[in-house]
C-alpha positions as CSV (number, residue, x, y, z in Angstrom):
1,X,23.4,-45.7,5.9
2,X,22.8,-49.3,4.9
3,X,24.9,-52.3,5.9
4,X,23.6,-55.4,4.1
5,X,25.4,-58.6,4.9
6,X,28.7,-56.6,5.3
7,X,31.2,-56.7,8.1
8,X,33.0,-53.9,10.0
9,X,35.7,-55.2,12.3
10,X,38.0,-53.0,14.6
11,X,39.4,-55.5,17.1
12,X,39.9,-53.6,20.5
13,X,39.2,-50.4,18.5
14,X,36.4,-48.0,18.0
15,X,33.7,-48.0,15.3
16,X,31.7,-44.8,14.9
17,X,28.5,-44.7,12.7
18,X,26.4,-41.6,12.2
19,X,23.6,-40.9,9.7
20,X,22.6,-37.3,9.1
21,X,20.0,-35.6,7.0
22,X,21.0,-31.9,7.3
23,X,24.1,-29.9,7.3
24,X,26.3,-29.9,10.4
25,X,29.4,-31.5,11.8
26,X,29.9,-34.9,13.6
27,X,32.4,-34.3,16.4
28,X,34.0,-37.3,18.1
29,X,35.5,-37.2,21.5
30,X,39.3,-36.6,21.6
31,X,41.7,-39.5,22.5
32,X,41.7,-40.3,26.1
33,X,38.0,-39.4,26.6
34,X,35.2,-42.0,26.6
35,X,33.9,-42.9,23.1
36,X,31.2,-40.5,21.9
37,X,29.9,-38.7,18.8
38,X,28.3,-35.3,19.1
39,X,25.6,-34.6,16.5
40,X,23.8,-31.7,18.2
41,X,24.6,-29.3,15.2
42,X,22.2,-31.3,12.9
43,X,18.5,-30.3,12.7
44,X,17.7,-33.8,11.3
45,X,19.4,-37.2,11.6
46,X,19.2,-40.0,9.1
47,X,18.3,-43.7,9.1
48,X,20.7,-46.6,9.8
49,X,19.8,-50.1,8.7
50,X,21.7,-53.4,9.3
51,X,20.3,-56.5,7.7
52,X,21.1,-60.0,6.2
53,X,23.8,-61.0,8.6
54,X,25.6,-57.7,8.9
55,X,28.2,-57.7,11.6
56,X,29.8,-54.8,13.5
57,X,32.5,-55.9,16.0
58,X,35.0,-54.1,18.1
59,X,35.7,-57.3,20.1
60,X,39.2,-58.1,21.0
61,X,41.7,-58.8,23.8
62,X,40.4,-55.5,25.2
63,X,36.8,-54.9,24.0
64,X,36.5,-51.7,22.0
65,X,33.5,-49.6,21.4
66,X,30.7,-49.2,18.9
67,X,29.0,-45.8,18.8
68,X,25.9,-45.2,16.7
69,X,24.0,-41.9,16.2
70,X,21.1,-41.4,13.9
71,X,17.4,-40.6,13.5
72,X,16.2,-44.3,13.3
73,X,17.9,-47.6,13.6
74,X,16.9,-51.1,12.3
75,X,19.0,-54.1,13.2
76,X,17.5,-57.1,11.4
77,X,19.3,-60.5,11.6
78,X,22.5,-58.7,12.4
79,X,25.1,-58.5,15.2
80,X,26.7,-55.7,17.2
81,X,29.5,-56.8,19.6
82,X,32.1,-55.4,21.9
83,X,33.4,-58.5,23.7
84,X,36.5,-58.5,25.9
85,X,38.4,-61.7,25.2
86,X,41.6,-61.2,27.2
87,X,43.0,-59.8,30.4
88,X,43.0,-56.1,29.4
89,X,40.1,-53.9,30.4
90,X,37.7,-53.1,27.7
91,X,36.1,-49.7,26.9
92,X,33.9,-48.4,29.7
93,X,30.9,-48.5,27.3
94,X,31.2,-51.2,24.7
95,X,28.0,-50.5,22.7
96,X,26.5,-46.9,22.8
97,X,23.5,-46.3,20.7
98,X,21.5,-43.0,20.7
99,X,18.8,-42.3,18.1
100,X,16.1,-39.6,17.9
101,X,13.3,-41.9,16.8
102,X,12.8,-45.7,16.9
103,X,15.4,-48.4,17.5
104,X,14.2,-51.8,16.3
105,X,16.1,-55.0,16.9
106,X,14.4,-58.0,15.2
107,X,14.9,-61.5,13.7
108,X,17.6,-62.8,16.1
109,X,19.5,-59.5,16.1
110,X,22.3,-59.9,18.7
111,X,23.9,-57.1,20.8
112,X,26.6,-58.3,23.1
113,X,29.4,-57.3,25.5
114,X,30.9,-60.6,26.7
115,X,33.8,-61.2,28.9
116,X,36.1,-64.3,28.5
117,X,39.2,-63.3,30.6
118,X,39.9,-61.0,33.5
119,X,39.6,-57.7,31.5
120,X,36.7,-55.5,32.4
121,X,33.5,-55.9,30.3
122,X,32.0,-52.8,28.7
123,X,28.5,-51.6,29.3
124,X,25.6,-51.6,26.7
125,X,23.7,-48.4,26.5
126,X,20.7,-47.8,24.3
127,X,18.6,-44.6,24.1
128,X,15.7,-43.8,21.7
129,X,12.1,-42.6,21.5
130,X,10.8,-46.2,21.1
131,X,12.8,-49.4,21.5
132,X,11.5,-52.7,20.2
133,X,13.4,-56.0,20.9
134,X,11.4,-58.7,19.1
135,X,11.3,-61.9,17.1
136,X,14.3,-63.5,18.8
137,X,16.5,-60.4,19.3
138,X,18.9,-60.7,22.3
139,X,20.8,-58.1,24.4
140,X,23.4,-59.9,26.5
141,X,26.2,-59.0,28.8
142,X,28.1,-62.0,30.3
143,X,31.2,-62.5,32.3
144,X,32.9,-65.9,32.3
145,X,36.2,-64.8,33.8
146,X,37.4,-63.2,37.1
147,X,35.8,-59.8,36.5
148,X,32.4,-58.2,37.0
149,X,29.9,-58.1,34.2
150,X,28.8,-55.0,32.4
151,X,25.6,-52.9,32.8
152,X,22.8,-53.1,30.3
153,X,20.8,-49.8,30.2
154,X,17.9,-49.2,27.8
155,X,16.2,-45.8,27.9
156,X,13.0,-45.3,25.9
157,X,11.6,-41.8,26.0
158,X,8.2,-43.3,25.1
159,X,7.8,-47.2,24.8
160,X,10.1,-50.2,25.3
161,X,8.8,-53.6,24.2
162,X,10.4,-57.1,24.5
163,X,8.3,-59.5,22.5
164,X,8.7,-63.1,21.3
165,X,9.5,-66.4,22.9
166,X,13.3,-66.1,22.3
167,X,13.6,-62.3,22.8
168,X,15.8,-61.6,25.8
169,X,17.5,-58.9,27.7
170,X,20.0,-60.4,30.1
171,X,23.2,-60.3,32.1
172,X,24.8,-63.5,33.2
173,X,27.8,-64.7,35.2
174,X,29.0,-68.2,34.5
175,X,31.9,-70.5,35.1
176,X,34.4,-68.5,37.2
177,X,32.8,-65.1,36.6
178,X,32.4,-62.6,39.3
179,X,29.2,-60.5,39.8
180,X,26.9,-60.2,36.9
181,X,25.9,-56.7,35.6
182,X,22.7,-54.9,36.4
183,X,19.9,-54.2,34.0
184,X,18.2,-50.7,34.0
185,X,15.1,-50.2,31.9
186,X,13.5,-46.8,31.7
187,X,10.4,-46.0,29.7
188,X,7.0,-44.3,29.9
189,X,5.6,-47.7,29.0
190,X,7.3,-51.1,29.3
191,X,5.8,-54.2,27.8
192,X,7.2,-57.8,28.0
193,X,5.0,-60.2,26.0
194,X,4.7,-63.4,24.1
195,X,7.4,-65.1,26.1
196,X,9.9,-62.3,26.0
197,X,12.2,-62.2,29.1
198,X,14.3,-59.7,31.1
199,X,16.7,-61.6,33.4
200,X,19.9,-61.4,35.5
201,X,21.2,-64.8,36.3
202,X,24.2,-66.8,37.6
203,X,25.4,-70.1,36.3
204,X,22.4,-70.8,34.1
205,X,24.0,-73.2,31.7
206,X,26.5,-75.0,33.9
207,X,26.4,-76.8,37.2
208,X,29.5,-75.1,38.5
209,X,28.9,-73.2,41.7
210,X,31.9,-70.8,41.4
211,X,30.1,-67.9,39.7
212,X,29.4,-64.7,41.6
213,X,26.1,-63.0,42.3
214,X,23.6,-62.1,39.7
215,X,23.0,-58.4,39.0
216,X,19.9,-56.3,39.9
217,X,17.0,-55.4,37.6
218,X,15.8,-51.8,37.9
219,X,12.6,-50.8,36.2
220,X,11.6,-47.1,35.9
221,X,8.3,-47.0,34.0
222,X,5.0,-45.2,34.2
223,X,3.3,-48.4,33.2
224,X,4.5,-52.1,33.1
225,X,2.6,-54.8,31.2
226,X,3.5,-58.5,31.3
227,X,1.5,-60.8,29.1
228,X,2.0,-64.2,27.6
229,X,0.5,-65.5,24.4
230,X,3.7,-67.4,23.5
231,X,5.4,-70.7,24.2
232,X,6.9,-69.4,27.4
233,X,5.8,-67.1,30.1
234,X,6.9,-63.5,29.8
235,X,9.1,-62.6,32.8
236,X,11.2,-60.0,34.5
237,X,13.4,-61.8,37.0
238,X,16.6,-61.1,39.0
239,X,19.0,-63.6,40.5
240,X,17.7,-66.8,38.7
241,X,20.1,-69.6,38.1
242,X,22.1,-72.3,39.8
243,X,24.6,-70.2,41.8
């Protein structure tokens, strides 16, 4: 499944993507249930590639959901978003990605669940064997309205790496936002290097003191490595900012 410079928009709706490499049946959850795609009947799943400015968005007055299932995922210079722009609660999980192999986000790839009004912001959930966030890729949950931010949860069954001076996994609360979301990172081996950063923060870009508390950072890893080598220090921080 290749999306090269294309756009898939379903404002406040649901976008389901699955790539398979054997016979079977993709089964979505029924209406009223949380967004999900069941692919357990397949012996092999296929590859999904987004490149050259591809854009998948379920953003709207109530943020929708983007559900991706496959064997491998590459997001290169492309965006995935499930932003809540109004006063209606968004989907519980805005972006839900689960692949069997590697999930690579590179070259300023942007995965977001942003809140602009009082509607609930959806969570971001990623699970894969290996997850690489590098070369300026960003995962961001932000609340700028009177609602709590969403969770960012990344689970790597083997390794998780955040690499590059602009590569960032963060949750923020700004302006009149309430509490920022938590970050949960789980991996056998976690590496943050070359100026990569993991951060929960409040009021980073403004001087307004009205924002709520920053979220927590929870790391569950057999081994954690922080190393520099870039223009900024690599870091894992919680609660940084002006608020």
